[in-house]
Steps between C-alpha positions, in 0.01 A plus 500: 500500500638485147818671616572239765438213257734661249764551767473137606539384140796733444673391820435136416662545160798674660547219752481246217763691300725531804471127566584409141761762404658679793585218736210542741441146609170345596568537873545876461177523302313309770638732767388803295152355460469418869627847594233660281232268635578576862556872432149517353354393834678766706379845595734645234296349213257795460789748494687297241182471294448878511865558400480264201163644395640855523800409288277328244276810487803724446623277217150497351494880488824527301429615145740416220 
């Protein structure tokens, strides 16, 4: 659960930066948000969740 909250915060910050700095306008941001919202309700959502969790676990195991 903490991983998904962190990912949401990180993605929110990235969208904010893109809106302010890189020319992503508000309409594009709304489309991205709606795409994510509707994608979360599809049958692909569990697979995407497993993929993101697996990547986060791999990153968590990296030792510096």
